C-alpha positions in Angstrom: -19.3 -3.2 17.0 -18.8 -2.7 13.3 -18.2 1.0 13.7 -15.0 0.2 15.7 -13.6 -1.7 12.7 -14.5 1.2 10.4 -12.8 3.7 12.6 -9.8 1.4 12.7 -9.7 1.3 8.9 -10.0 5.1 8.6 -7.1 5.5 11.0 -5.0 2.9 9.1 -5.8 4.7 5.8 -4.9 8.0 7.3 -1.6 6.7 8.6 -0.7 5.3 5.1 -1.7 8.6 3.4 0.4 10.7 5.9 3.3 8.3 5.4 3.2 8.7 1.7 3.0 12.5 1.7 5.3 13.2 4.7 8.3 11.0 3.6 8.7 11.8 0.0 12.4 11.1 0.1 12.3 7.4 1.1 11.1 5.0 -1.5 10.6 2.0 0.8 8.5 4.0 3.2 6.3 5.2 0.3 5.8 1.6 -0.8 5.0 0.5 2.8 2.5 3.3 3.2 0.8 2.2 -0.1 0.6 -1.3 1.3 -1.0 0.0 4.5 -3.6 1.9 2.5 -4.4 -1.2 0.4 -4.8 -3.3 3.5 -7.1 -0.9 5.1 -9.3 -0.9 2.0 -9.3 -4.7 2.2 -10.5 -4.6 5.7 -13.2 -2.3 4.7 -14.4 -4.6 1.9 -14.5 -7.6 4.3 -16.4 -5.6 7.0 -19.0 -4.4 4.5 -19.2 -7.9 3.1 -20.0 -9.3 6.5 -22.5 -6.5 7.3 -24.4 -7.0 4.0 -24.1 -10.8 4.1 -22.6 -10.9 0.7 -19.4 -12.6 -0.5 -18.4 -10.1 -3.2 -16.5 -7.9 -0.8 -14.3 -10.9 0.3 -13.7 -11.8 -3.4 -12.6 -8.2 -4.1 -10.3 -8.3 -1.1 -8.6 -11.4 -2.5 -8.1 -9.7 -5.8 -6.7 -6.6 -4.1 -4.3 -8.8 -2.1 -3.1 -10.5 -5.3 -2.6 -7.1 -7.0 -0.8 -5.8 -3.9 1.5 -8.8 -3.8 2.4 -8.3 -7.5 3.0 -4.5 -6.9 5.2 -5.3 -4.0 7.3 -7.9 -5.9 7.8 -5.6 -8.9 8.4 -2.5 -6.7 11.0 -4.4 -4.6 12.7 -5.7 -7.7 12.9 -2.2 -9.2 14.3 -0.8 -5.9 17.0 -3.6 -5.7 18.1 -3.0 -9.3 18.1 0.8 -8.8 20.2 0.3 -5.6 22.7 -1.8 -7.6 23.0 0.8 -10.3 23.1 4.0 -8.3 24.2 2.9 -4.8 21.3 4.4 -3.0 17.5 4.6 -3.1 16.9 8.2 -2.2 14.2 9.9 -4.2 16.7 12.7 -5.0 18.5 10.2 -7.3 15.3 9.3 -9.2 15.8 12.3 -11.5 19.0 10.7 -12.8 16.9 8.0 -14.5 15.8 10.4 -17.1 19.2 10.5 -18.7 
């Protein structure tokens, strides 16, 4: 039964990794793919915590959720401000931040 969940997390992580590497032009899709990868790691921590009858995996999962929420809030704020300044959020326009 537990192997089904582990296969599920491997598939989720793979979808997130492919999403990050295949859509290098869309910043929001990259951020969503990163969130999918973090959530699959959280599911893995919880599964191994239940299997080993230890609570540390669940505590790590809560910490990762807090870090992911902060990353999402900061990333979304940066995307909104960048959209206001440049009028688009394409990755092609990121190079203009250097000047």
